[in-house]
Structures are given as structure tokens and as C-alpha cells.
N, C-alpha and C positions, 0 to 999 in steps of 0.2 A: 904317131901315140892319136889315140882320139881322143879331141879337145871337146870338156865336158862344161854346160852352163850351168852352172852352181851361184843359189841366190845366196847374197848373203844380207842375214838380221841381223843388226844391229843393238843391244839393247839398251840402249838410250838415247833418246831425244836432245840431252844438253848440245848447245851448238859447241864445246869446247871438250867435246869428248872425248878421254885417250882410250880408247875404244874404237872408237871415229877413225883416230890414229892408225889407229893397229887395224882396224879394216882394209883404209887407204893403202896402207904395206902390204899387204895381203892381195888387193886388187894388185898391187904395179908387181909385185913377184909370181904369181897363178900362171901367165903366159910358159913362163917354164915348168910351169909342173904339169902342164894341159889342162887349164882349165881359160876362164871363161869368169868372172865373176860378178854378178851386178847389186848392187841396192833392192831388196825388197824393204822399204820404207813402212816404218806403224807407225809413224806422230800425228796421219790422218786417221789412222783406226778410233771410232766410238768407242765406249766400254762394250764391254761384250753383256748383252743381253740376254734370257731366251725368248722375251717378250718380241725378240725381232726375228724370230727363229724362221719364222713364217715367209717372214719379207726383209730377206736379208740388206743390207744397206751397203750400196754402190762400194764405200771406199772397202768396206768387208768381201762384199764378194770379187773385187780390183785383190785383196791383197790372197784371198783364196786361191786364186786362180794361179799369179802369178807363183806360190807355194806347189804350185801342180804342176807347173808347165819346167819348171826346173830341174835337173837332173838332178839336181843333189839341193842341199843346202847346210851354208854353213853359221852358225850363232856368234857372235862376240859379245861376250858379257862382259857387262863392270857386275861390281859383288855391291850389292845394298843389304847393310845390316845381315849380314850372314847369307843372303839368300839373292833371289834374282831380282830386277826391279819390276815394277809391275806392270808400266806398259810391256815389257818385253814378255808377264805371266799371261794379259792382254790380249799380246797378236797370240800368243799359243794356243789361249782359251777360241780365241775367234776362229783361226782354221782351221780347229776341233771339231763345231759346233757347223748348224743342226745335227744333232746324235744321229752317227751314222755316213755325215758327211766330212769326215777328216780328211782334210788336204795335205796331214803327214804321216797315214799309214801309207807304211813301204819307204818312205823315203827317207835315203840316207842321209845322214847329217853328222856335222860335227861341230862341237864348242872348245872354246878357246877367250882367255880375257887375258887381261892387263890390268896393273892396282898398281899406287904406289908404297906398297904394303906385300912386304916378303912371300907372303901366301898367292900372290896374288888372283886373286878370283876363284882359290881352290872348293869353297863352301857353297858358295850361286852355282858353279859346273854341275858339285851333287846333285844339288835340288835340279838343276834343268834335267843331269842327266834321266833320272827319277820322272819327271817330268816327260823326256821324250819316251824315254820306254814305255812307260801308259798309252804314250800317242802311238804305238807300233813303228816308231822310225827309227828305226836301225842304225846307229850306232856307233861312228869310230872311237875305237877305247882308248886306243894306242897309233901312236904317243899323244900323252896330254900335253894341251898346252895354257903351261898356268906362266906368265913373266910378269918380272915388277920394272915399272916404268923410273928411270933414273932421267935424271936431265938430258940432254940431247938425243936419247936413245930414240927416237920416232920424233922427225922434221915435222909441221904441221901438212905437208903437204905427204905425206906417206914417205918417203926417204929413212930405210934403218940406216945407221950411223956406223951400228957396229958389227963387224963383221962375221961372227960366231950367232950374234941375231940371227940377222942373215940367214944365213945357213941352216941352220935351225927352222925359219920359217918356211923356207924351200923345203924344206925336207917333210916338215908338218903336211905343210900342201901336196908333196905326192902322195902319203900316204893319205891323202884326203880323195885324190883322181884314181888311188888302187882302188879305196871304199867304194867308191861311187860307180868304177867300175865293175869289179863284184859285185854288190847288189843289184846292177841294172841287168848281168848280163843271170844271175840267177831270178830276175823276174822273167826274162822275157824265154 
């Protein structure tokens, strides 16, 4: 099986982010699915401004290059006020600009998230899918990944303590692998 290098964007910059814990869990499980996951950090990004399009800030250029280098991208998003966090939207705007230099165009993507609520980031993911669609990023549509965090489900180091959740995450990662493979084959 071909191993694909997939970038992970965690839509939260909080040091206690439960979505970062989910990203760690995915990273631990990824080799079993033929994936190597590498975080593409968003915390250092300046706010996007068209004023900088002629001279892109170094942090933004590095972010764009990391997205472009990856075979695909997984976005692990929390839900803030029924949408994506502002820092995540800023990262997507940064990657897609200046106009005509969209780092997400043709880049296979998948979204997943975890929350303490029963709908597990469903509304944020719907908004995110709309944004990714506009960015011409082929999205994994099934299986969807809406998780509810329960006490002890994922340890701070990313260990999943529930076997059925671990199995689900591994099957989701295998679907990401197939999605990336399909889109890379179609592009070549």
C-alpha cells in the first residue's frame, strides 16, 4: 500500500483543544491506514489582508507551501457559534490568496471534529465543506466524522480508550487514504 503524506490543520489554537487531542489520535492510528500525518500549524499566521498579496508574509508563504506539498489535507475543526473558528477561516483565506494562487485547488481534503455536544461539530463542518467546495478542494463526503467527547475517550497523548471509536477512526482514515489515492490518480 502506498503511504500518503497528509497535512493536518487543527482549527483551534488552544493548548487544551479537544480537537488537537483528536488530531493526535488520528496521527497515532494513521500508519495502519497507509498515511503519515503532519500538522500544518495555523497559530503563526497573520490576519489575511489583500494589502499583502504583492508581498506575502513569510508565515503565510510557509503555510501555503506546506498545503501544496501535502498529498491531501485533513481539517480537524471545533465548532464555535455554529461555524468554524475565525483562526481556521483565516488560514483558509491565507491559503487561497492572492487570487489565482489557491493552494487548496485540486487538493483532496477531509473534515472531522469532536465536541462535548451530541452533534459533534456538524454545523461547523457543513460551513467548512461549503468553503472547501469554493476552494475547489475535492472533499471526502463519506464517512462523515462527528464525534462526541465523553470522559476519558481520548487521552492527552491521543490514545483512544474506546475500541469502537478507535475502529471508526481507523476506518475513516482508510477512507481518507482511498480518497487521496483516487484524486491523485485522476490528477496524473
